[in-house]
All heavy atoms as an XYZ file, in Angstrom:
863
protein
N     -92.358     84.633     99.787
C     -92.272     85.729     98.875
C     -91.533     85.412     97.586
O     -91.202     86.317     96.858
C     -91.676     86.945     99.562
C     -90.250     86.847    100.055
S     -88.829     86.609     98.962
C     -89.100     87.626     97.596
N     -91.313     84.136     97.301
C     -90.681     83.879     96.004
C     -91.521     84.490     94.884
O     -92.738     84.343     94.854
C     -90.660     82.362     95.894
C     -90.790     81.862     97.285
C     -91.613     82.883     98.001
N     -90.842     85.189     93.971
C     -91.517     85.814     92.842
C     -90.825     85.376     91.563
O     -89.618     85.549     91.418
C     -91.473     87.350     92.971
O     -92.085     87.726     94.200
C     -92.198     88.021     91.821
N     -91.602     84.801     90.661
C     -91.100     84.382     89.363
C     -91.729     85.270     88.305
O     -92.950     85.318     88.179
C     -91.443     82.915     89.087
C     -91.073     82.382     87.696
C     -89.566     82.429     87.467
C     -91.609     80.968     87.519
N     -90.885     85.981     87.577
C     -91.338     86.879     86.524
C     -90.812     86.332     85.195
O     -89.601     86.234     85.006
C     -90.807     88.290     86.789
C     -91.437     89.328     85.899
O     -91.980     89.033     84.843
N     -91.363     90.571     86.328
N     -91.729     85.981     84.299
C     -91.361     85.404     83.002
C     -91.832     86.323     81.890
O     -92.984     86.757     81.871
C     -91.999     84.012     82.807
C     -91.511     83.035     83.873
C     -91.723     83.475     81.405
C     -92.234     81.714     83.873
N     -90.931     86.597     80.952
C     -91.275     87.320     79.732
C     -91.015     86.389     78.561
O     -90.005     85.693     78.527
C     -90.418     88.577     79.582
O     -90.701     89.493     80.606
N     -91.932     86.395     77.606
C     -91.793     85.554     76.421
C     -92.254     86.325     75.194
O     -93.091     87.229     75.304
C     -92.591     84.244     76.560
O     -92.417     83.458     75.375
C     -94.068     84.479     76.796
N     -91.703     85.965     74.051
C     -92.152     86.584     72.810
C     -93.369     85.863     72.224
O     -93.903     86.271     71.202
C     -91.015     86.680     71.783
C     -90.379     85.356     71.447
O     -90.761     84.307     71.962
N     -89.370     85.398     70.591
N     -93.830     84.833     72.896
C     -95.017     84.095     72.454
C     -96.272     84.880     72.863
O     -96.417     85.237     74.035
C     -95.055     82.684     73.078
C     -96.326     81.956     72.694
C     -93.822     81.888     72.664
N     -97.180     85.149     71.910
C     -98.441     85.800     72.274
C     -99.258     84.882     73.182
O     -99.277     83.664     72.993
C     -99.145     86.015     70.934
C     -98.085     85.869     69.891
C     -97.060     84.934     70.470
N     -99.941     85.459     74.153
C    -100.698     84.654     75.110
C    -102.179     84.560     74.772
O    -102.937     83.934     75.513
C    -100.504     85.221     76.525
C     -99.055     85.220     77.020
C     -98.973     85.828     78.406
C     -98.465     83.822     76.997
N    -102.588     85.159     73.646
C    -103.976     85.043     73.209
C    -104.305     83.578     72.966
O    -103.571     82.874     72.275
C    -104.213     85.829     71.919
C    -103.889     87.299     72.068
O    -103.972     87.820     73.187
O    -103.526     87.922     71.042
N    -105.372     83.106     73.543
C    -105.783     81.723     73.339
C    -105.027     80.721     74.191
O    -105.256     79.524     74.086
N    -104.118     81.182     75.024
C    -103.346     80.308     75.913
C    -103.970     80.381     77.300
O    -104.345     81.459     77.761
C    -101.865     80.759     75.979
C    -101.096     79.989     77.026
C    -101.208     80.628     74.615
N    -104.073     79.248     77.963
C    -104.603     79.241     79.329
C    -103.506     79.695     80.294
O    -102.766     78.883     80.839
C    -105.109     77.851     79.718
O    -105.531     77.868     81.073
N    -103.407     81.007     80.462
C    -102.394     81.534     81.376
C    -102.670     81.078     82.806
O    -101.740     80.920     83.587
C    -102.321     83.072     81.315
O    -103.613     83.614     81.561
C    -101.786     83.533     79.970
N    -103.919     80.840     83.113
C    -104.262     80.354     84.461
C    -103.569     79.028     84.752
O    -103.051     78.822     85.854
C    -105.781     80.213     84.595
O    -106.119     79.813     85.900
N    -103.529     78.141     83.782
C    -102.842     76.858     83.962
C    -101.345     77.061     84.180
O    -100.738     76.409     85.027
C    -103.051     75.943     82.752
C    -104.460     75.381     82.668
O    -105.200     75.473     83.663
O    -104.806     74.856     81.591
N    -100.753     77.969     83.419
C     -99.319     78.250     83.563
C     -99.044     78.819     84.941
O     -98.108     78.394     85.631
C     -98.837     79.212     82.459
C     -98.987     78.573     81.079
C     -97.386     79.633     82.708
C     -98.773     79.535     79.924
N     -99.857     79.788     85.355
C     -99.675     80.410     86.669
C     -99.798     79.393     87.798
O     -98.972     79.363     88.724
C    -100.682     81.546     86.865
C    -100.537     82.743     85.923
C    -101.729     83.684     86.079
C     -99.237     83.482     86.170
N    -100.812     78.552     87.726
C    -101.027     77.543     88.772
C     -99.881     76.531     88.822
O     -99.372     76.211     89.899
C    -102.349     76.811     88.543
C    -103.563     77.642     88.847
C    -104.840     76.879     88.522
C    -106.043     77.784     88.641
N    -107.281     77.132     88.210
N     -99.487     76.032     87.661
C     -98.406     75.040     87.618
C     -97.092     75.638     88.111
O     -96.359     75.017     88.875
C     -98.227     74.490     86.196
C     -99.377     73.604     85.744
O    -100.231     73.248     86.587
O     -99.421     73.276     84.544
N     -96.783     76.849     87.675
C     -95.546     77.499     88.091
C     -95.554     77.789     89.584
O     -94.550     77.584     90.276
C     -95.326     78.786     87.296
N     -96.685     78.229     90.112
C     -96.789     78.529     91.543
C     -96.549     77.290     92.394
O     -95.771     77.318     93.360
C     -98.172     79.129     91.843
O     -98.279     79.479     93.203
N     -97.201     76.206     92.021
C     -97.006     74.937     92.762
C     -95.552     74.484     92.687
O     -94.977     74.034     93.683
C     -97.920     73.853     92.193
C     -99.348     73.919     92.685
C    -100.123     72.658     92.325
N    -100.248     72.482     90.887
C    -101.283     72.901     90.169
N    -102.273     73.530     90.745
N    -101.319     72.693     88.870
N     -94.969     74.591     91.512
C     -93.587     74.139     91.317
C     -92.609     74.956     92.149
O     -91.746     74.399     92.830
C     -93.213     74.209     89.822
O     -94.093     73.348     89.088
C     -91.777     73.802     89.588
N     -92.727     76.266     92.101
C     -91.827     77.130     92.871
C     -91.950     76.835     94.362
O     -90.942     76.683     95.060
C     -92.096     78.623     92.569
C     -91.374     79.527     93.558
C     -91.691     78.957     91.133
N     -93.173     76.732     94.858
C     -93.385     76.449     96.285
C     -92.768     75.108     96.675
O     -92.069     75.005     97.689
C     -94.877     76.461     96.601
N     -93.005     74.090     95.856
C     -92.501     72.745     96.167
C     -90.977     72.706     96.167
O     -90.360     72.227     97.119
C     -93.055     71.739     95.155
C     -92.560     70.309     95.354
C     -93.093     69.349     94.288
N     -92.965     69.821     92.929
C     -91.848     69.775     92.201
N     -90.743     69.283     92.723
N     -91.843     70.209     90.961
N     -90.367     73.221     95.122
C     -88.912     73.136     95.000
C     -88.212     73.972     96.070
O     -87.220     73.539     96.649
C     -88.444     73.556     93.591
C     -86.936     73.662     93.520
C     -88.953     72.553     92.546
N     -88.747     75.160     96.375
C     -88.099     76.021     97.357
C     -88.511     75.719     98.796
O     -87.935     76.251     99.736
C     -88.373     77.496     97.045
C     -87.791     78.027     95.736
C     -88.091     79.515     95.594
C     -86.295     77.762     95.645
N     -89.530     74.872     98.964
C     -89.989     74.550    100.314
C     -90.655     75.732    101.004
O     -90.576     75.874    102.223
N     -91.312     76.577    100.218
C     -91.995     77.759    100.743
C     -93.505     77.552    100.630
O     -93.983     76.848     99.738
C     -91.610     79.010     99.947
C     -90.134     79.315     99.900
C     -89.714     80.147    101.072
C     -88.264     80.605    100.923
N     -87.925     81.634    101.866
N     -94.292     78.186    101.521
C     -95.746     78.094    101.380
C     -96.198     78.726    100.064
O     -95.728     79.813     99.705
C     -96.277     78.903    102.569
C     -95.141     79.026    103.520
C     -93.889     78.958    102.689
N     -97.090     78.045     99.368
C     -97.560     78.590     98.093
C     -98.278     79.922     98.284
O     -98.308     80.755     97.377
C     -98.467     77.593     97.367
C     -98.776     78.022     95.955
C     -99.563     77.014     95.153
O     -99.927     75.945     95.679
O     -99.824     77.315     93.972
N     -98.820     80.157     99.466
C     -99.523     81.421     99.726
C     -98.590     82.629     99.619
O     -99.051     83.759     99.516
C    -100.180     81.385    101.106
O     -99.209     81.197    102.125
N     -97.272     82.420     99.640
C     -96.301     83.501     99.514
C     -95.760     83.660     98.092
O     -95.019     84.592     97.818
C     -95.097     83.258    100.425
C     -95.365     83.332    101.904
C     -94.463     82.789    102.801
C     -96.499     83.930    102.419
C     -94.682     82.847    104.167
C     -96.734     83.988    103.783
C     -95.823     83.453    104.650
O     -96.042     83.509    106.003
N     -96.091     82.743     97.189
C     -95.502     82.717     95.844
C     -96.268     83.642     94.897
O     -97.496     83.620     94.852
C     -95.487     81.282     95.282
C     -94.976     81.258     93.840
C     -94.646     80.370     96.165
N     -95.519     84.444     94.130
C     -96.110     85.286     93.087
C     -95.508     84.890     91.740
O     -94.294     84.716     91.624
C     -95.811     86.764     93.343
C     -96.349     87.687     92.255
S     -95.933     89.435     92.522
C     -97.146     89.846     93.766
N     -96.377     84.745     90.744
C     -95.954     84.412     89.384
C     -96.472     85.509     88.456
O     -97.642     85.878     88.524
C     -96.525     83.045     88.925
C     -96.223     81.933     89.926
C     -96.035     82.715     87.521
C     -94.761     81.595     90.102
N     -95.595     86.002     87.596
C     -95.956     87.023     86.618
C     -95.534     86.495     85.248
O     -94.421     85.993     85.098
C     -95.219     88.346     86.898
C     -95.529     88.838     88.312
C     -95.564     89.409     85.850
C     -94.499     89.785     88.878
N     -96.433     86.598     84.262
C     -96.068     86.182     82.907
C     -96.471     87.292     81.935
O     -97.599     87.777     81.966
C     -96.668     84.824     82.510
C     -96.148     84.392     81.150
C     -98.172     84.826     82.563
C     -96.281     82.926     80.872
N     -95.500     87.706     81.141
C     -95.706     88.741     80.131
C     -95.505     88.108     78.763
O     -94.443     87.540     78.504
C     -94.682     89.874     80.311
C     -94.791     90.518     81.670
O     -95.780     91.152     81.971
N     -93.775     90.339     82.501
N     -96.497     88.229     77.899
C     -96.408     87.645     76.574
C     -96.255     88.696     75.491
O     -96.460     89.885     75.724
N     -95.897     88.240     74.310
C     -95.729     89.086     73.132
C     -94.691     90.180     73.363
O     -94.799     91.281     72.842
C     -97.063     89.671     72.677
N     -93.669     89.871     74.167
C     -92.573     90.803     74.427
C     -91.531     90.617     73.326
O     -91.132     89.487     73.049
C     -91.941     90.516     75.813
C     -90.729     91.391     76.056
C     -92.969     90.665     76.925
N     -91.098     91.675     72.669
C     -90.072     91.509     71.640
C     -88.792     90.908     72.245
O     -88.193     91.498     73.138
C     -89.827     92.932     71.136
C     -91.065     93.689     71.497
C     -91.543     93.073     72.780
N     -88.417     89.727     71.788
C     -87.213     89.045     72.268
C     -86.502     88.429     71.069
O     -87.124     87.755     70.254
C     -87.546     87.922     73.284
C     -88.177     88.488     74.549
C     -86.286     87.121     73.632
C     -88.640     87.424     75.554
N     -85.210     88.669     71.023
C     -84.346     87.984     70.061
C     -83.378     87.134     70.872
O     -82.767     87.622     71.824
C     -83.567     88.996     69.225
O     -82.585     88.341     68.451
N     -83.260     85.883     70.511
C     -82.341     84.968     71.193
C     -81.476     84.332     70.109
O     -81.992     83.677     69.215
C     -83.149     83.911     71.945
C     -82.337     83.034     72.857
C     -82.470     83.128     74.225
C     -81.451     82.090     72.362
C     -81.751     82.315     75.077
C     -80.721     81.275     73.201
C     -80.870     81.392     74.572
N     -80.183     84.542     70.189
C     -79.282     83.988     69.183
C     -79.545     84.521     67.792
O     -79.335     83.820     66.804
N     -80.049     85.761     67.712
C     -80.319     86.370     66.420
C     -81.630     85.947     65.794
O     -81.930     86.324     64.673
N     -82.441     85.178     66.535
C     -83.707     84.674     66.021
C     -84.865     85.128     66.909
O     -84.721     85.228     68.129
C     -83.678     83.146     65.995
O     -84.973     82.611     65.838
N     -85.989     85.379     66.286
C     -87.194     85.740     67.036
C     -88.142     84.549     67.188
O     -89.323     84.723     67.487
C     -87.883     86.920     66.369
C     -87.056     88.193     66.452
C     -87.730     89.392     65.829
O     -88.942     89.580     66.029
O     -87.027     90.147     65.116
N     -87.626     83.347     67.021
C     -88.420     82.144     67.296
C     -88.797     82.151     68.782
O     -88.191     82.876     69.573
C     -87.600     80.892     66.954
C     -87.320     80.730     65.476
C     -88.572     80.571     64.646
O     -89.446     79.752     65.002
O     -88.701     81.282     63.632
N     -89.778     81.327     69.199
C     -90.205     81.341     70.595
C     -89.032     81.256     71.578
O     -88.149     80.403     71.449
C     -91.107     80.110     70.694
C     -91.704     79.998     69.332
C     -90.567     80.373     68.404
N     -89.055     82.186     72.538
C     -88.008     82.273     73.550
C     -88.615     82.874     74.810
O     -89.710     83.441     74.775
C     -86.846     83.135     73.057
N     -87.894     82.758     75.920
C     -88.378     83.328     77.176
C     -87.206     83.654     78.092
O     -86.115     83.084     77.958
C     -89.330     82.357     77.876
N     -87.460     84.580     79.013
C     -86.494     84.961     80.035
C     -87.237     85.043     81.357
O     -88.354     85.571     81.426
C     -85.873     86.322     79.714
C     -84.966     86.819     80.815
C     -83.712     86.251     81.020
C     -85.369     87.839     81.662
C     -82.887     86.692     82.042
C     -84.543     88.292     82.681
C     -83.308     87.718     82.872
O     -82.492     88.144     83.888
N     -86.638     84.495     82.404
C     -87.265     84.541     83.713
C     -86.310     85.007     84.788
O     -85.091     84.855     84.664
N     -86.881     85.588     85.832
C     -86.128     85.951     87.024
C     -86.895     85.459     88.231
O     -88.104     85.695     88.342
C     -85.922     87.463     87.110
C     -85.024     88.002     86.024
C     -84.698     89.476     86.180
O     -85.351     90.172     86.985
O     -83.782     89.933     85.486
N     -86.187     84.771     89.119
C     -86.798     84.287     90.351
C     -86.081     84.952     91.522
O     -84.857     84.877     91.628
C     -86.684     82.773     90.483
C     -87.385     82.310     91.761
C     -88.647     81.567     91.438
C     -86.471     81.528     92.630
N     -86.854     85.623     92.359
C     -86.338     86.287     93.549
C     -86.906     85.560     94.761
O     -88.103     85.267     94.817
C     -86.775     87.769     93.588
C     -86.229     88.464     94.820
C     -86.356     88.492     92.330
N     -86.045     85.271     95.724
C     -86.507     84.604     96.939
C     -85.635     85.019     98.112
O     -84.447     85.312     97.948
C     -86.439     83.083     96.769
O     -86.911     82.429     97.938
N     -86.238     85.048     99.280
C     -85.488     85.234    100.520
C     -85.067     83.839    100.953
O     -85.877     83.046    101.437
C     -86.352     85.905    101.603
C     -86.796     87.292    101.152
C     -85.573     85.987    102.919
C     -87.832     87.927    102.057
N     -83.823     83.512    100.716
C     -83.338     82.171    101.036
C     -83.871     81.124    100.072
O     -84.599     81.426     99.122
N     -83.465     79.900    100.299
C     -83.874     78.714     99.528
C     -83.266     78.673     98.128
O     -83.536     77.755     97.375
C     -85.394     78.571     99.463
N     -82.455     79.661     97.775
C     -81.760     79.654     96.495
C     -80.453     78.874     96.698
O     -79.667     79.195     97.582
C     -81.450     81.088     96.018
C     -82.738     81.885     95.808
C     -80.584     81.076     94.770
C     -83.595     81.405     94.666
N     -80.275     77.845     95.894
C     -79.074     77.017     96.000
C     -78.798     76.401     94.639
O     -79.689     76.360     93.782
C     -79.276     75.911     97.040
O     -80.190     74.939     96.549
N     -77.590     75.889     94.422
C     -77.318     75.238     93.140
C     -78.330     74.125     92.832
O     -78.778     73.994     91.690
C     -75.902     74.697     93.310
C     -75.259     75.638     94.276
C     -76.373     75.989     95.250
N     -78.700     73.344     93.828
C     -79.636     72.240     93.613
C     -81.038     72.747     93.260
O     -81.640     72.292     92.284
C     -79.684     71.344     94.855
C     -80.565     70.135     94.661
O     -80.354     69.384     93.673
O     -81.487     69.922     95.481
N     -81.560     73.686     94.049
C     -82.908     74.193     93.761
C     -82.932     74.949     92.437
O     -83.915     74.877     91.695
C     -83.429     75.068     94.906
O     -82.666     76.248     95.035
N     -81.846     75.652     92.105
C     -81.793     76.380     90.834
C     -81.879     75.424     89.644
O     -82.601     75.684     88.678
C     -80.508     77.204     90.735
C     -80.455     78.324     91.752
O     -81.405     78.575     92.482
N     -79.323     78.989     91.818
N     -81.148     74.319     89.707
C     -81.202     73.322     88.625
C     -82.606     72.741     88.497
O     -83.134     72.580     87.391
C     -80.200     72.200     88.870
C     -78.790     72.574     88.533
C     -77.853     71.397     88.729
C     -76.417     71.812     88.480
N     -75.475     70.717     88.635
N     -83.211     72.403     89.642
C     -84.563     71.821     89.618
C     -85.578     72.802     89.053
O     -86.432     72.425     88.242
C     -84.969     71.390     91.023
C     -84.233     70.173     91.516
C     -84.628     69.832     92.943
C     -83.825     68.647     93.454
N     -84.098     68.362     94.875
N     -85.492     74.060     89.488
C     -86.437     75.060     88.982
C     -86.200     75.373     87.514
O     -87.156     75.516     86.753
C     -86.352     76.339     89.811
C     -87.179     76.335     91.075
C     -86.874     77.546     91.934
C     -88.659     76.280     90.754
N     -84.952     75.476     87.106
C     -84.647     75.745     85.706
C     -85.249     74.657     84.823
O     -85.895     74.951     83.807
C     -83.134     75.824     85.510
O     -82.830     76.170     84.187
N     -85.082     73.417     85.216
C     -85.624     72.294     84.447
C     -87.152     72.306     84.447
O     -87.787     72.180     83.391
C     -85.118     70.970     85.013
C     -85.630     69.773     84.254
C     -85.111     68.479     84.816
C     -85.684     67.337     83.972
N     -85.417     66.042     84.491
N     -87.752     72.471     85.616
C     -89.217     72.416     85.724
C     -89.887     73.558     84.960
O     -90.886     73.340     84.262
C     -89.634     72.441     87.190
N     -89.362     74.768     85.071
C     -89.967     75.906     84.375
C     -89.735     75.789     82.871
O     -90.624     76.090     82.074
C     -89.444     77.247     84.937
C     -89.763     77.376     86.436
C     -90.017     78.425     84.156
C     -91.230     77.251     86.809
N     -88.559     75.318     82.464
C     -88.304     75.104     81.035
C     -89.285     74.077     80.460
O     -89.815     74.269     79.356
C     -86.864     74.654     80.810
N     -89.538     73.005     81.194
C     -90.500     71.991     80.733
C     -91.908     72.570     80.640
O     -92.650     72.283     79.694
C     -90.476     70.781     81.661
C     -89.211     69.950     81.533
C     -89.086     68.853     82.590
O     -89.909     68.789     83.525
O     -88.140     68.043     82.468
N     -92.276     73.393     81.608
C     -93.593     74.027     81.601
C     -93.738     74.951     80.392
O     -94.750     74.908     79.687
C     -93.798     74.808     82.908
C     -95.070     75.618     83.034
C     -96.277     74.693     83.132
C     -95.005     76.510     84.257
N     -92.715     75.755     80.125
C     -92.776     76.671     78.984
C     -92.804     75.920     77.658
O     -93.472     76.337     76.713
C     -91.588     77.634     79.018
C     -91.582     78.639     80.168
C     -90.292     79.439     80.171
C     -92.793     79.556     80.096
N     -92.107     74.784     77.605
C     -92.133     73.994     76.377
C     -93.518     73.389     76.156
O     -94.061     73.449     75.055
C     -91.083     72.892     76.417
C     -91.032     72.090     75.127
C     -89.884     71.101     75.084
O     -89.470     70.577     76.111
N     -89.371     70.869     73.900
N     -94.110     72.848     77.205
C     -95.408     72.184     77.040
C     -96.563     73.163     76.835
O     -97.481     72.878     76.080
C     -95.708     71.272     78.232
O     -95.939     72.025     79.406
N     -96.497     74.328     77.462
C     -97.619     75.275     77.383
C     -97.464     76.341     76.305
O     -98.456     76.843     75.791
C     -97.815     75.974     78.732
C     -98.047     75.059     79.910
C     -99.393     74.407     79.863
C     -99.627     73.626     81.158
N    -100.857     72.874     81.145
N     -96.196     76.696     75.981
C     -95.973     77.793     75.036
C     -95.060     77.435     73.865
O     -94.747     78.300     73.048
C     -95.369     79.001     75.776
C     -96.226     79.617     76.867
C     -95.457     80.732     77.570
C     -97.535     80.156     76.294
N     -94.624     76.182     73.787
C     -93.730     75.723     72.719
C     -92.404     76.487     72.696
O     -91.816     76.692     71.634
C     -94.422     75.780     71.359
N     -91.937     76.900     73.877
C     -90.608     77.516     73.987
C     -89.621     76.390     74.276
O     -89.705     75.747     75.326
C     -90.560     78.568     75.123
C     -89.131     79.065     75.330
C     -91.503     79.727     74.830
N     -88.690     76.124     73.373
C     -87.722     75.062     73.614
C     -86.837     75.398     74.831
O     -86.513     76.566     75.052
C     -86.871     75.033     72.343
C     -87.683     75.725     71.297
C     -88.507     76.738     72.043
N     -86.449     74.389     75.600
C     -85.610     74.642     76.782
C     -84.309     75.369     76.468
O     -83.800     76.114     77.302
C     -85.323     73.244     77.327
C     -86.449     72.411     76.836
C     -86.827     72.985     75.496
N     -83.783     75.185     75.256
C     -82.524     75.855     74.906
C     -82.728     77.300     74.452
O     -81.783     77.968     74.046
C     -81.748     75.067     73.849
C     -82.446     75.030     72.507
O     -83.657     75.235     72.404
N     -81.693     74.750     71.464
N     -83.969     77.793     74.546
C     -84.281     79.195     74.223
C     -84.902     79.882     75.431
O     -85.756     80.763     75.313
C     -85.189     79.268     73.000
C     -84.421     78.776     71.737
C     -85.145     79.016     70.463
N     -85.567     80.372     70.256
C     -84.805     81.365     69.791
N     -83.532     81.154     69.505
N     -85.309     82.566     69.604
N     -84.443     79.482     76.613
C     -84.961     80.029     77.868
C     -83.814     80.229     78.848
O     -83.052     79.308     79.117
C     -85.992     79.054     78.467
C     -86.402     79.362     79.881
C     -87.019     80.560     80.198
C     -86.180     78.444     80.892
C     -87.402     80.838     81.507
C     -86.564     78.708     82.194
C     -87.176     79.909     82.504
N     -83.684     81.446     79.338
C     -82.740     81.756     80.420
C     -83.549     82.079     81.670
O     -84.646     82.646     81.578
C     -81.898     83.002     80.107
C     -80.770     82.836     79.130
C     -80.378     83.911     78.350
C     -80.064     81.653     79.002
C     -79.326     83.813     77.461
C     -79.006     81.539     78.117
C     -78.648     82.625     77.348
O     -77.601     82.528     76.465
N     -82.988     81.761     82.824
C     -83.592     82.162     84.092
C     -82.475     82.598     85.032
O     -81.430     81.957     85.102
C     -84.461     81.042     84.715
C     -85.159     81.539     85.979
C     -83.662     79.781     84.952
C     -86.263     80.618     86.482
N     -82.705     83.712     85.699
C     -81.730     84.267     86.640
C     -82.312     84.167     88.049
O     -83.490     84.480     88.258
C     -81.430     85.724     86.295
C     -80.335     86.333     87.132
C     -79.985     87.720     86.618
C     -78.833     88.305     87.393
N     -78.468     89.631     86.892
N     -81.483     83.748     88.993
C     -81.916     83.551     90.370
C     -81.303     84.620     91.278
O     -80.110     84.890     91.191
C     -81.495     82.161     90.867
C     -82.100     81.046     90.065
C     -81.418     80.497     88.989
C     -83.353     80.565     90.363
C     -81.967     79.477     88.234
C     -83.918     79.544     89.614
C     -83.228     78.995     88.553
N     -82.136     85.199     92.125
C     -81.697     86.208     93.083
C     -82.057     85.746     94.495
O     -83.221     85.462     94.779
C     -82.416     87.546     92.867
C     -82.139     88.235     91.570
C     -82.993     88.081     90.485
C     -81.045     89.081     91.439
C     -82.765     88.748     89.300
C     -80.810     89.753     90.246
C     -81.672     89.582     89.182
O     -81.437     90.242     88.006
N     -81.091     85.718     95.377
C     -81.315     85.451     96.795
C     -81.189     86.800     97.503
O     -80.108     87.393     97.527
C     -80.268     84.465     97.319
C     -80.574     83.959     98.711
O     -81.546     84.438     99.335
O     -79.845     83.081     99.168
N     -82.287     87.320     98.032
C     -82.275     88.648     98.644
C     -82.493     88.571    100.158
O     -83.092     87.624    100.656
C     -83.337     89.581     98.011
C     -83.089     89.776     96.537
C     -84.735     89.070     98.257
N     -82.012     89.593    100.850
C     -82.284     89.722    102.278
C     -83.718     90.210    102.447
O     -84.219     90.985    101.624
C     -81.341     90.732    102.924
C     -79.909     90.297    102.972
C     -79.121     91.300    103.798
C     -78.117     91.989    102.920
N     -77.395     93.046    103.597
N     -84.349     89.778    103.514
C     -85.716     90.213    103.792
C     -85.860     91.716    103.868
O     -86.885     92.276    103.482
N     -84.843     92.389    104.351
C     -84.899     93.851    104.465
C     -84.872     94.536    103.101
O     -85.169     95.723    102.995
C     -83.733     94.359    105.320
O     -82.491     94.009    104.727
N     -84.565     93.781    102.038
C     -84.537     94.332    100.682
C     -85.758     93.945     99.858
O     -85.757     94.086     98.635
C     -83.268     93.881     99.953
C     -82.031     94.522    100.515
O     -82.086     95.606    101.093
N     -80.900     93.864    100.374
N     -86.788     93.450    100.535
C     -88.006     93.065     99.821
C     -89.210     93.566    100.615
O     -89.392     93.195    101.771
C     -88.077     91.539     99.654
C     -88.826     91.116     98.421
C     -88.159     90.881     97.230
C     -90.192     90.968     98.438
C     -88.837     90.497     96.088
C     -90.885     90.589     97.304
C     -90.203     90.357     96.120
N     -90.001     94.425     99.987
C     -91.153     95.017    100.661
C     -92.406     94.187    100.512
O     -92.623     93.516     99.512
N     -93.247     94.271    101.524
C     -94.550     93.610    101.514
C     -95.417     94.188    102.632
O     -94.908     94.479    103.728
C     -94.386     92.100    101.720
C     -95.688     91.362    101.884
C     -96.607     91.085    100.901
C     -96.221     90.817    103.077
N     -97.669     90.397    101.410
C     -97.456     90.224    102.770
C     -95.779     90.779    104.385
C     -98.258     89.599    103.714
C     -96.583     90.151    105.330
C     -97.803     89.563    104.981
N     -96.660     94.391    102.364
C     -97.643     94.798    103.371
C     -97.231     96.108    104.060
O     -97.387     96.262    105.272
C     -97.843     93.673    104.383
C     -99.121     93.826    105.178
O    -100.059     94.507    104.741
N     -99.164     93.212    106.337
N     -96.650     97.018    103.305
C     -96.270     98.313    103.841
C     -95.003     98.313    104.666
O     -94.677     99.291    105.335
N     -94.262     97.213    104.617
C     -93.008     97.110    105.375
C     -92.039     96.247    104.581
O     -92.104     96.192    103.364
C     -93.285     96.507    106.760
O     -92.108     96.575    107.558
N     -91.145     95.568    105.256
C     -90.236     94.615    104.623
C     -90.328     93.298    105.377
O     -90.924     93.227    106.464
C     -88.772     95.111    104.632
O     -88.369     95.336    105.970
C     -88.639     96.384    103.815
N     -89.727     92.278    104.825
C     -89.744     90.968    105.486
C     -88.716     90.903    106.581
O     -87.691     91.458    106.568
C     -89.465     89.852    104.460
C     -90.657     89.500    103.641
C     -90.907     90.160    102.452
C     -91.537     88.507    104.049
C     -92.003     89.841    101.677
C     -92.641     88.178    103.274
C     -92.867     88.854    102.089
């Protein structure tokens, strides 16, 4: 159930969002050691964002997972997602924040129940 939600001020018109979604999904599954069939990726483009007083390309992400959140996995995911955003959307790594949430299964709903 890892879920990565990314918002960026970069318009997604003409961008292969499918490639971003696929790459991010594989990366999250690999780094967290979770089946990719449980991974959800959300990307929102053209979101008004100011970072450091500038509206140059920037992004913000939140990753929620039941377990597998650790200092090591957080560093790996932060680096991998920053590289993906730089290569696909020209968002520099220093203009991207990501927040990690480790939640209990009882606090995450799925299939009409919780985990």
